[in-house]
GUBAKOL-787218 format. One record per residue: residue number from 1; residue in one letter; x, y, z of N, C-alpha, C in turn. Coordinates in steps of 0.2 Angstrom, whole numbers, plus 5000, padded with zeros to 4 digits. Layout:
<pts>
PT   num   residu     nX     nY     nZ    caX    caY    caZ     cX     cY     cZ
PT   NUM        A      X      Y      Z      X      Y      Z      X      Y      Z
...
</pts>
This chain:
<pts>
PT   num   residu     nX     nY     nZ    caX    caY    caZ     cX     cY     cZ
PT     1        X   5826   5542   5956   5832   5546   5957   5833   5549   5950
PT     2        X   5836   5554   5949   5839   5558   5944   5845   5562   5943
PT     3        X   5850   5560   5942   5857   5562   5943   5859   5568   5937
PT     4        X   5861   5574   5937   5864   5578   5934   5872   5581   5935
PT     5        X   5875   5584   5930   5881   5586   5932   5882   5590   5939
PT     6        X   5877   5596   5939   5878   5599   5946   5874   5597   5951
PT     7        X   5869   5593   5951   5863   5592   5955   5859   5584   5955
PT     8        X   5856   5582   5959   5851   5577   5957   5844   5578   5961
PT     9        X   5842   5574   5960   5833   5573   5964   5832   5567   5965
PT    10        X   5827   5568   5970   5824   5558   5973   5817   5561   5972
PT    11        X   5813   5556   5970   5804   5558   5970   5802   5551   5973
PT    12        X   5796   5551   5976   5794   5546   5979   5786   5547   5974
PT    13        X   5784   5540   5973   5778   5539   5968   5771   5542   5973
PT    14        X   5773   5542   5980   5765   5543   5984   5768   5551   5987
PT    15        X   5770   5556   5982   5770   5563   5984   5763   5566   5987
PT    16        X   5758   5565   5984   5752   5569   5988   5750   5565   5995
PT    17        X   5751   5559   5994   5750   5555   6001   5754   5556   6006
PT    18        X   5760   5557   6004   5765   5555   6012   5765   5564   6014
PT    19        X   5764   5569   6010   5764   5577   6013   5770   5578   6015
PT    20        X   5776   5577   6011   5782   5578   6014   5785   5586   6016
PT    21        X   5786   5586   6020   5788   5594   6023   5793   5597   6019
PT    22        X   5791   5605   6016   5796   5607   6014   5797   5604   6006
PT    23        X   5794   5601   6005   5793   5597   5997   5791   5604   5991
PT    24        X   5796   5605   5987   5796   5610   5982   5794   5609   5977
PT    25        X   5790   5612   5974   5787   5610   5966   5791   5614   5960
PT    26        X   5797   5617   5962   5801   5622   5958   5807   5617   5954
PT    27        X   5808   5611   5957   5813   5609   5955   5810   5600   5954
PT    28        X   5814   5597   5950   5812   5590   5950   5813   5586   5957
PT    29        X   5808   5581   5960   5808   5577   5963   5805   5581   5969
PT    30        X   5804   5577   5976   5801   5580   5980   5804   5583   5984
PT    31        X   5812   5583   5986   5815   5588   5991   5818   5593   5987
PT    32        X   5817   5594   5981   5820   5600   5979   5828   5597   5974
PT    33        X   5832   5602   5974   5839   5600   5970   5843   5598   5978
PT    34        X   5847   5592   5975   5852   5591   5980   5860   5594   5976
PT    35        X   5861   5599   5978   5868   5600   5975   5874   5599   5980
PT    36        X   5873   5596   5985   5879   5596   5990   5874   5590   5996
PT    37        X   5879   5586   5999   5876   5581   6004   5873   5584   6009
PT    38        X   5874   5590   6011   5871   5593   6015   5863   5595   6015
PT    39        X   5861   5594   6008   5855   5597   6007   5850   5590   6008
PT    40        X   5853   5582   6007   5849   5578   6009   5846   5577   6015
PT    41        X   5839   5573   6015   5837   5575   6022   5840   5569   6026
PT    42        X   5838   5568   6033   5842   5564   6038   5840   5557   6036
PT    43        X   5844   5552   6036   5843   5544   6038   5835   5543   6040
PT    44        X   5835   5547   6047   5828   5546   6050   5823   5547   6047
PT    45        X   5823   5555   6044   5817   5556   6040   5815   5551   6034
PT    46        X   5821   5551   6031   5819   5547   6025   5817   5541   6027
PT    47        X   5820   5538   6031   5818   5530   6032   5809   5531   6036
PT    48        X   5808   5535   6038   5803   5538   6040   5796   5538   6034
PT    49        X   5799   5540   6030   5795   5541   6023   5795   5535   6020
PT    50        X   5799   5532   6019   5799   5525   6016   5795   5520   6019
PT    51        X   5795   5520   6027   5790   5516   6030   5782   5518   6030
PT    52        X   5782   5524   6030   5774   5527   6027   5772   5525   6021
PT    53        X   5776   5526   6017   5775   5523   6011   5772   5515   6009
PT    54        X   5778   5511   6014   5775   5505   6013   5770   5503   6016
PT    55        X   5768   5507   6022   5762   5505   6026   5757   5508   6022
PT    56        X   5756   5512   6017   5750   5515   6013   5749   5510   6009
PT    57        X   5755   5507   6004   5753   5501   6001   5753   5496   6003
PT    58        X   5753   5492   6008   5748   5487   6012   5742   5488   6015
PT    59        X   5741   5495   6018   5734   5495   6018   5729   5498   6013
PT    60        X   5732   5498   6006   5729   5501   6001   5726   5509   6001
PT    61        X   5729   5512   6005   5727   5520   6004   5731   5524   6001
PT    62        X   5735   5521   5997   5739   5525   5992   5736   5528   5987
PT    63        X   5738   5533   5983   5732   5535   5978   5733   5531   5971
PT    64        X   5730   5527   5968   5732   5525   5963   5731   5529   5957
PT    65        X   5736   5528   5951   5737   5534   5946   5730   5533   5941
PT    66        X   5726   5538   5941   5720   5538   5937   5722   5537   5929
PT    67        X   5718   5533   5926   5720   5531   5919   5715   5536   5915
PT    68        X   5718   5539   5910   5712   5541   5905   5708   5537   5901
PT    69        X   5702   5538   5902   5697   5535   5898   5698   5535   5889
PT    70        X   5699   5529   5888   5701   5530   5881   5694   5530   5877
PT    71        X   5693   5535   5872   5686   5535   5867   5687   5533   5861
PT    72        X   5682   5527   5860   5682   5525   5853   5678   5530   5849
PT    73        X   5679   5531   5843   5672   5534   5839   5670   5530   5835
PT    74        X   5664   5528   5834   5661   5525   5828   5664   5528   5821
PT    75        X   5666   5523   5817   5669   5525   5810   5662   5528   5806
PT    76        X   5656   5526   5808   5649   5527   5804   5648   5536   5806
PT    77        X   5651   5539   5811   5649   5546   5814   5654   5551   5810
PT    78        X   5658   5549   5804   5662   5553   5800   5657   5555   5795
PT    79        X   5655   5562   5794   5652   5563   5789   5655   5565   5781
PT    80        X   5653   5561   5777   5657   5561   5771   5654   5566   5766
PT    81        X   5657   5570   5764   5654   5575   5759   5651   5570   5752
PT    82        X   5646   5573   5750   5642   5571   5744   5646   5568   5740
PT    83        X   5652   5573   5735   5654   5570   5730   5658   5563   5732
PT    84        X   5661   5563   5736   5664   5556   5738   5661   5552   5739
PT    85        X   5654   5552   5742   5648   5546   5741   5646   5544   5735
PT    86        X   5646   5548   5731   5645   5546   5724   5649   5543   5720
PT    87        X   5655   5546   5721   5662   5543   5718   5661   5535   5719
PT    88        X   5661   5535   5726   5661   5526   5730   5656   5523   5728
PT    89        X   5650   5525   5725   5645   5521   5723   5647   5518   5717
PT    90        X   5650   5521   5712   5653   5519   5705   5658   5515   5704
PT    91        X   5661   5514   5711   5666   5510   5711   5666   5505   5718
PT    92        X   5664   5498   5716   5661   5494   5720   5668   5492   5726
PT    93        X   5675   5492   5723   5679   5490   5727   5682   5495   5732
PT    94        X   5681   5501   5729   5683   5508   5734   5677   5508   5740
PT    95        X   5670   5506   5737   5665   5508   5743   5664   5500   5748
PT    96        X   5669   5495   5745   5669   5490   5750   5675   5492   5756
PT    97        X   5681   5494   5754   5686   5498   5758   5682   5502   5763
PT    98        X   5679   5507   5759   5677   5512   5764   5673   5509   5771
PT    99        X   5668   5505   5767   5663   5501   5772   5667   5497   5779
PT   100        X   5672   5494   5775   5677   5490   5780   5682   5494   5784
PT   101        X   5682   5500   5785   5686   5503   5788   5684   5503   5797
PT   102        X   5690   5500   5800   5687   5498   5806   5688   5504   5811
PT   103        X   5691   5509   5809   5693   5514   5812   5691   5521   5810
PT   104        X   5690   5524   5814   5687   5532   5815   5692   5536   5810
PT   105        X   5697   5536   5813   5703   5541   5810   5704   5538   5802
PT   106        X   5703   5532   5799   5705   5529   5794   5699   5536   5788
PT   107        X   5693   5535   5789   5689   5539   5786   5689   5546   5786
PT   108        X   5691   5549   5794   5692   5555   5796   5700   5559   5790
PT   109        X   5703   5554   5790   5708   5556   5787   5707   5559   5778
PT   110        X   5703   5555   5775   5700   5554   5768   5697   5560   5768
PT   111        X   5691   5560   5774   5686   5567   5773   5691   5574   5773
PT   112        X   5694   5573   5779   5699   5580   5780   5703   5583   5773
PT   113        X   5703   5578   5771   5709   5580   5765   5706   5582   5760
PT   114        X   5700   5579   5758   5696   5581   5753   5692   5588   5756
PT   115        X   5690   5590   5761   5686   5595   5763   5690   5601   5763
PT   116        X   5697   5600   5763   5703   5606   5765   5705   5609   5760
PT   117        X   5703   5604   5754   5705   5609   5747   5701   5615   5745
PT   118        X   5705   5620   5743   5703   5626   5742   5699   5627   5736
PT   119        X   5701   5624   5730   5699   5625   5724   5695   5620   5721
PT   120        X   5690   5620   5716   5685   5614   5716   5690   5610   5711
PT   121        X   5694   5613   5708   5698   5606   5704   5701   5603   5709
PT   122        X   5705   5606   5713   5709   5602   5717   5704   5597   5722
PT   123        X   5698   5599   5724   5695   5595   5729   5692   5588   5724
PT   124        X   5691   5590   5718   5688   5584   5711   5695   5579   5711
PT   125        X   5699   5583   5711   5706   5577   5709   5707   5574   5715
PT   126        X   5706   5576   5721   5708   5574   5728   5702   5569   5729
PT   127        X   5696   5569   5726   5690   5564   5727   5693   5558   5721
PT   128        X   5696   5560   5717   5697   5555   5713   5702   5549   5714
PT   129        X   5707   5552   5718   5712   5551   5720   5712   5546   5727
PT   130        X   5707   5549   5730   5704   5545   5736   5701   5538   5735
PT   131        X   5696   5539   5729   5694   5533   5727   5697   5528   5724
PT   132        X   5703   5530   5720   5707   5525   5717   5712   5521   5722
PT   133        X   5713   5526   5727   5718   5523   5732   5713   5518   5737
PT   134        X   5707   5519   5738   5703   5515   5742   5701   5509   5738
PT   135        X   5701   5509   5734   5699   5504   5727   5706   5498   5727
PT   136        X   5712   5503   5728   5718   5496   5728   5719   5495   5736
PT   137        X   5715   5497   5740   5716   5495   5749   5722   5499   5752
PT   138        X   5722   5504   5749   5727   5509   5753   5723   5513   5758
PT   139        X   5727   5515   5763   5724   5518   5767   5727   5527   5766
PT   140        X   5725   5531   5767   5728   5538   5766   5733   5540   5768
PT   141        X   5737   5536   5772   5744   5539   5773   5750   5531   5775
PT   142        X   5748   5527   5768   5751   5522   5767   5759   5523   5767
PT   143        X   5761   5528   5764   5767   5529   5762   5771   5530   5770
PT   144        X   5767   5531   5775   5771   5532   5783   5770   5526   5787
PT   145        X   5767   5520   5783   5766   5515   5789   5773   5510   5790
PT   146        X   5777   5511   5787   5783   5506   5789   5788   5512   5789
PT   147        X   5788   5517   5794   5794   5522   5794   5796   5520   5801
</pts>
């Protein structure tokens, strides 16, 4: 149920299974907007819908909500630029952190930050900064971790 200043709405979990007559999708809820008591369904009609919903649940014919599959990406699938890889080879601590990143996004944040640089000077500075941050064990967005 949802209540507002000028109207209210009622929704049922099994909207598609129950096939509610006159169900309008123009407003929240399965019955449209209720602005006055006369807009409500009759007790008999509402009770019938509830009983049907209970029966569907008991029989297992209600539609379960489909969950989205979570896609886990391999951190090794991130293609690092050559200048970053060569800088990591010269700094063992940073290389160890880079190899230890367990998530795809940690590596991707660094790679995108470096490759988005427009000038070669900016790119070189970002590579240097990335290696020094990794050498100290920081992720790219460490400053936002405790917000």
